[in-house]
C-alpha positions as CSV (number, residue, x, y, z in Angstrom):
1,M,0.0,0.0,0.0
2,K,1.2,3.5,-0.9
3,N,2.4,5.6,2.0
4,D,0.6,9.0,1.8
5,R,2.8,11.4,3.8
6,K,1.7,15.0,4.4
7,M,3.8,17.8,5.6
8,V,2.2,20.8,7.3
9,I,4.2,24.0,7.6
10,N,3.0,26.9,9.7
11,L,4.5,30.2,8.6
12,S,4.0,33.6,10.0
13,I,5.1,36.7,8.1
14,E,4.6,40.3,9.1
15,L,3.8,42.6,6.1
16,T,3.5,46.3,6.2
17,D,0.5,48.0,4.6
18,E,2.9,49.5,2.0
19,L,4.2,46.1,1.0
20,I,0.7,44.6,0.8
21,S,-0.3,47.4,-1.4
22,A,2.7,47.0,-3.6
23,I,2.0,43.3,-3.9
24,S,-1.6,44.0,-4.8
25,V,-0.6,46.4,-7.5
26,A,1.8,43.9,-9.0
27,V,-0.7,41.1,-9.0
28,V,-3.5,43.3,-10.5
29,S,-1.0,44.5,-13.2
30,A,0.1,40.9,-13.9
31,L,-3.5,39.7,-14.3
32,G,-4.2,42.3,-17.0
33,K,-7.7,41.9,-18.4
34,M,-8.3,38.5,-16.8
35,S,-11.2,38.0,-14.3
36,Y,-10.2,38.2,-10.7
37,A,-11.5,38.9,-7.3
38,G,-9.4,41.9,-6.3
39,F,-8.2,42.8,-2.9
40,N,-7.6,46.3,-1.6
41,P,-5.6,46.0,1.7
42,K,-7.1,49.3,3.1
43,S,-10.7,48.4,2.7
44,G,-11.0,44.7,1.8
45,F,-12.4,43.2,-1.3
46,D,-13.8,46.1,-3.3
47,F,-12.3,45.8,-6.9
48,P,-14.8,44.8,-9.5
49,N,-15.1,41.0,-10.2
50,E,-14.3,41.7,-13.9
51,Y,-11.3,43.8,-14.7
52,D,-12.3,46.3,-17.3
53,G,-9.0,47.8,-18.3
54,T,-9.6,51.1,-16.5
55,S,-7.0,50.7,-13.7
56,E,-6.1,53.7,-11.7
57,L,-2.4,52.7,-12.2
58,L,-0.7,52.8,-15.6
59,T,2.4,50.9,-16.6
60,P,5.2,52.3,-18.7
61,Q,3.8,50.2,-21.6
62,D,0.3,51.6,-21.2
63,I,1.8,55.1,-21.5
64,A,4.0,54.2,-24.4
65,D,1.0,52.7,-26.3
66,Y,-1.0,55.9,-25.6
67,L,1.7,58.3,-26.6
68,Q,2.9,56.1,-29.5
69,K,6.4,56.3,-28.2
70,S,8.9,53.6,-27.2
71,R,8.8,52.2,-23.7
72,R,12.5,53.3,-23.4
73,R,11.4,56.9,-24.0
74,V,8.7,56.6,-21.4
75,Y,11.2,55.3,-18.9
76,D,13.4,58.4,-19.7
77,L,10.4,60.6,-18.8
78,L,9.7,58.6,-15.6
79,R,13.3,59.1,-14.5
80,L,13.0,62.9,-14.9
81,E,11.8,64.9,-11.9
82,P,8.3,66.2,-12.5
83,Q,9.5,69.8,-12.1
84,F,11.8,69.2,-15.1
85,G,9.0,67.8,-17.3
86,G,9.1,64.2,-16.0
87,I,6.0,62.0,-15.5
88,P,5.2,61.6,-11.8
89,S,5.6,57.9,-10.9
90,F,6.6,55.5,-8.1
91,K,8.4,52.2,-7.9
92,V,6.6,48.9,-7.5
93,G,9.3,46.3,-7.1
94,S,11.7,46.8,-9.9
95,G,9.1,48.5,-12.1
96,R,7.3,51.9,-12.1
97,R,3.7,52.8,-12.0
98,V,1.9,56.1,-12.7
99,R,-1.5,57.2,-11.3
100,R,-3.9,57.8,-14.1
101,D,-4.8,61.3,-12.7
102,D,-1.1,62.2,-12.5
103,F,-0.6,61.2,-16.1
104,L,-3.6,63.1,-17.3
105,K,-2.4,66.2,-15.4
106,W,1.1,65.8,-16.9
107,L,-0.4,65.4,-20.4
108,E,-2.5,68.5,-19.9
109,S,0.5,70.5,-18.8
110,R,2.5,69.4,-21.9
111,E,-0.4,70.3,-24.2
112,R,-0.4,73.8,-22.7
113,G,3.3,74.1,-23.5
């Protein structure tokens, strides 16, 4: 008779709200347009059950597609300080994200010249 062994590991990890939020952003970004049950660490499960592509956070690729520029050029703009014409952004892991409102304000300021 086959010996069915099971191993149980209890693991406890303390995560800060900031880290939980960053992980949530990374997971939501990775899921793209797939269905998911989202989790907002501040208020619980409150994302829509179906992702509709209107995330409040934009990736450099989202911005490159919109501006019809290379992703490299977008990263150049993300590295610039906003006071020097850069797009306001923040790091999530090794990548960068931009709040949709910040991008729209930046775009408006560029259109005004």
